[in-house]
LUMGULO-9515 format. One line per field, with one value per residue (C-alpha): chain; residue number from 1; y, x, z. Coordinates in pm, whole numbers, plus 50000, padded with zeros to 5 digits. Example, Ala and Ser with C-alpha at 12.3 -4.5 7.8 and 13.67 -1.06 7.14 Angstrom:
% LUMGULO-9515
mol = A:A
seq = 1:2
north = 49550:49894
east = 51230:51367
up = 50780:50714
This chain:
% LUMGULO-9515
mol = A:A:A:A:A:A:A:A:A:A:A:A:A:A:A:A:A:A:A:A:A:A:A:A:A:A:A:A:A:A:A:A:A:A:A:A:A:A:A:A:A:A:A:A:A:A:A:A:A:A:A:A:A:A:A:A:A:A:A:A:A:A:A:A:A:A:A:A:A:A:A:A:A:A:A:A:A:A:A:A:A:A:A:A:A:A:A:A:A:A:A:A:A:A:A:A:A:A:A:A:A:A:A:A:A:A:A:A:A:A:A:A:A:A:A:A:A:A:A:A:A:A:A:A:A:A:A:A:A:A:A:A:A:A:A:A:A:A:A:A:A:A:A:A:A:A:A:A:A:A:A:A:A:A:A:A:A:A:A:A:A:A:A:A:A:A:A:A:A:A:A:A:A:A:A:A:A:A:A:A:A:A:A:A:A:A:A:A:A:A:A:A:A:A:A:A:A:A:A:A:A:A:A:A:A:A:A:A:A:A:A:A:A:A:A:A:A:A:A:A:A:A:A:A:A:A:A:A:A:A:A:A:A:A:A:A:A:A:A:A:A:A:A:A:A:A:A:A:A:A:A:A:A:A:A:A:A:A:A:A:A:A:A:A:A:A:A:A:A:A:A:A:A:A
seq = 1:2:3:4:5:6:7:8:9:10:11:12:13:14:15:16:17:18:19:20:21:22:23:24:25:26:27:28:29:30:31:32:33:34:35:36:37:38:39:40:41:42:43:44:45:46:47:48:49:50:51:52:53:54:55:56:57:58:59:60:61:62:63:64:65:66:67:68:69:70:71:72:73:74:75:76:77:78:79:80:81:82:83:84:85:86:87:88:89:90:91:92:93:94:95:96:97:98:99:100:101:102:103:104:105:106:107:108:109:110:111:112:113:114:115:116:117:118:119:120:121:122:123:124:125:126:127:128:129:130:131:132:133:134:135:136:137:138:139:140:141:142:143:144:145:146:147:148:149:150:151:152:153:154:155:156:157:158:159:160:161:162:163:164:165:166:167:168:169:170:171:172:173:174:175:176:177:178:179:180:181:182:183:184:185:186:187:188:189:190:191:192:193:194:195:196:197:198:199:200:201:202:203:204:205:206:207:208:209:210:211:212:213:214:215:216:217:218:219:220:221:222:223:224:225:226:227:228:229:230:231:232:233:234:235:236:237:238:239:240:241:242:243:244:245:246:247:248:249:250:251:252:253:254:255:256:257:258:259:260:261:262:263:264:265:266:267:268:269:270:271:272:273:274
north = 44782:44803:45131:45374:45620:45945:45994:46363:46338:46450:46224:46328:46132:45837:46031:46338:46561:46657:47010:47316:47551:47902:48129:48101:48370:48348:48516:48769:48743:49065:49198:49170:49539:49765:49497:49457:49104:49245:49244:48837:48662:48750:48640:48515:48709:48548:48201:48019:47916:47690:47372:47256:46946:47159:47366:47086:47085:47405:47516:47202:47323:47694:47624:47410:47747:47806:47460:47405:47091:47159:46929:47000:46950:46889:46697:46542:46272:45968:45666:45414:45091:44977:44652:44515:44615:44273:44242:44404:44678:45061:45313:45677:45928:46128:46364:46305:46450:46394:46474:46545:46599:46813:47104:47472:47725:48128:48325:48692:48719:48868:48488:48442:48069:47882:47515:47252:47334:46945:47000:47143:47102:47075:47239:47384:47474:47466:47397:47416:47350:47515:47279:47467:47303:47558:47640:47861:47837:47965:48121:48066:48388:48177:47858:47726:47436:47327:47410:47275:47546:47793:48039:48116:48359:48326:48448:48686:48719:48996:48975:48816:48499:48288:48274:48121:48328:48243:48166:48373:48171:47823:47761:47465:47326:46995:46804:47070:46948:47036:46891:46815:46909:46805:46683:46268:46055:46263:46266:46668:46812:46537:46664:46381:46470:46471:46616:46714:46502:46682:46993:47085:46763:46777:46567:46597:46240:46087:46439:46661:46811:47129:47088:47080:47313:47360:47176:46973:46961:46598:46468:46187:46348:46134:46273:46047:46135:46422:46580:46771:47150:47129:47326:47185:47337:47458:47410:47700:47905:47945:47743:47614:47394:47266:46926:46788:46468:46072:45752:45503:45195:45335:45574:45808:45978:46258:46573:46946:47254:47482:47822:47961:47839:48012:48357:48317:48229:48502:48779:48611:48621:49003:49115:48932:49112:49495
east = 57003:56656:56526:56361:56024:55968:55609:55474:55366:54941:54704:54674:54594:54791:54843:55068:55075:55409:55536:55481:55779:55762:55499:55081:54932:54565:54301:54283:54653:54591:54551:54904:54999:55184:55313:55683:55760:55749:55394:55283:55650:55725:56076:56239:56533:56694:56841:56760:57114:56986:56754:56572:56311:56026:56093:55988:55638:55642:55740:55497:55187:55227:55322:55018:54805:54926:54906:54612:54454:54371:54044:54068:53833:53803:53893:54211:54352:54410:54550:54250:54235:54082:54068:54024:54298:54432:54482:54749:54654:54680:54541:54372:54436:54075:53975:53775:53581:53738:53893:54307:54354:54729:54900:54975:55082:55019:55296:55194:54857:54693:54607:54908:55003:55271:55114:55306:55162:55091:54869:54607:54726:54383:54153:53813:53732:53966:53823:54127:54041:54300:54290:54081:53800:53684:53688:53757:53812:54152:54213:54473:54757:55036:55191:55493:55549:55925:55885:55663:55528:55177:55077:54675:54537:54212:53947:53690:53905:53851:54121:54441:54551:54844:55121:55434:55793:56107:56408:56644:56906:56943:57316:57479:57094:57268:57159:56907:56631:56249:55977:55688:55338:55041:54773:54923:54576:54394:54445:54506:54773:55021:55355:55683:56078:56342:56694:56822:56966:57140:57099:57139:57021:56888:56575:56577:56676:56321:56085:56158:56459:56291:56373:56741:56854:56575:56837:56613:56697:56649:56511:56413:56140:55820:55645:55337:55073:54870:55182:55293:55291:55299:55594:55962:55997:56338:56272:56519:56501:56113:56088:56284:56114:55834:55790:55673:55818:55885:56107:55870:55910:56238:56178:56405:56425:56179:56258:56109:56140:56401:56283:56574:56345:56030:56153:56269:55889:55749:56012:55860:55536:55540:55742:55476:55168:55376
up = 39712:39819:39708:39949:39844:40033:40189:40210:40587:40529:40432:40040:39724:39647:39398:39371:39069:38958:39091:38892:38926:39086:39278:39230:39402:39560:39449:39777:39730:39705:40096:40130:39933:40092:40380:40536:40629:40982:40933:40878:41045:41428:41513:41877:41956:42241:42289:42603:42728:43008:43047:43276:43229:43324:42983:42745:42871:42879:42568:42419:42561:42446:42168:42083:42119:41771:41617:41377:41287:40916:40686:40312:40106:39752:39418:39423:39131:39170:39005:38915:38715:38470:38583:38921:39141:39131:38733:38579:38325:38265:38563:38465:38657:38789:39029:39267:39549:39976:40199:40314:40659:40765:40954:41061:41261:41301:41259:41372:41532:41273:41188:40907:40871:40694:40600:40365:39939:39924:40246:40083:39712:39498:39844:39791:40185:40465:40803:41096:41426:41772:42089:42221:41906:41771:41350:41124:40754:40588:40245:40109:40010:39834:39754:39605:39527:39470:39892:39922:40099:40188:40347:40528:40661:40955:40762:40995:41229:41516:41776:41798:41764:41957:41742:41696:41692:41464:41550:41443:41320:41161:41231:41388:41523:41591:41835:41884:42136:41939:41917:41652:41700:41463:41301:41251:41148:41302:41641:41624:41867:41851:41990:41927:42080:41921:41807:41482:41295:41030:40810:40465:40299:39951:39880:39560:39442:39646:39537:39268:39101:39145:39534:39494:39689:40020:40253:40471:40837:40934:41277:41529:41599:41511:41189:41036:40820:40904:41063:40780:40780:41150:41353:41394:41681:41909:42322:42363:42003:41810:41528:41333:41050:40908:40939:40607:40482:40622:40464:40550:40724:40948:41272:41272:40909:40867:40793:40796:40566:40737:40827:40626:40356:40470:40463:40143:40028:40194:40058:39718:39838:39950:39606:39397:39556:39540
């Protein structure tokens, strides 16, 4: 049997450190003190019943305004050969300066951003570009590696930021028409379309035992390196997941963290911050 391995869809480093367990609060997490879930996350209550072909382009155009292309500067661990790479020999892990890219999206007009933990891992500065080309700086409020989720906030935001509302119910999504928006290979705000192929996928055998229980959404909407952290948006219901991974050398095996896991993550963050 041919073995497969899972690749996180961001241009991070060649080497991925083992996942930490538990929640990691950033230095600015105290800004969440006194806040409730409704203060950082908004939910779409209505479901559009009758779809028209124009709805796809309309939802894509509106959703892109809430999506940010992320550019992360920092130290990333890589495997480096002690001998020339064409020779067999040991490797050593070293931290090297570099840049990686990914995606994120706004879930509240106050500038709260959801992305993947692996996108911002080891990041020292995080820059973001919106669909108009405007540049922002982000700060990390919290991370949970086992769910591959990170909560960030736009620094010095002086007006409401465009945001996406979350789908209130994630039941029976199989066959749901969705779009994925992200920054694949630096091609910012790219939109791909597909369906939710299946729910509750267990990827722990491909990734890490700590990811057991996440219950990923499987989709055939294309997700490529740099797409990680972007939203998977139902054309009828709001965002349903956070694009996170693909199985290489396939055209349609892509995965997103479900929004139910995001809610669990945010509730845990607020509990710890308070």
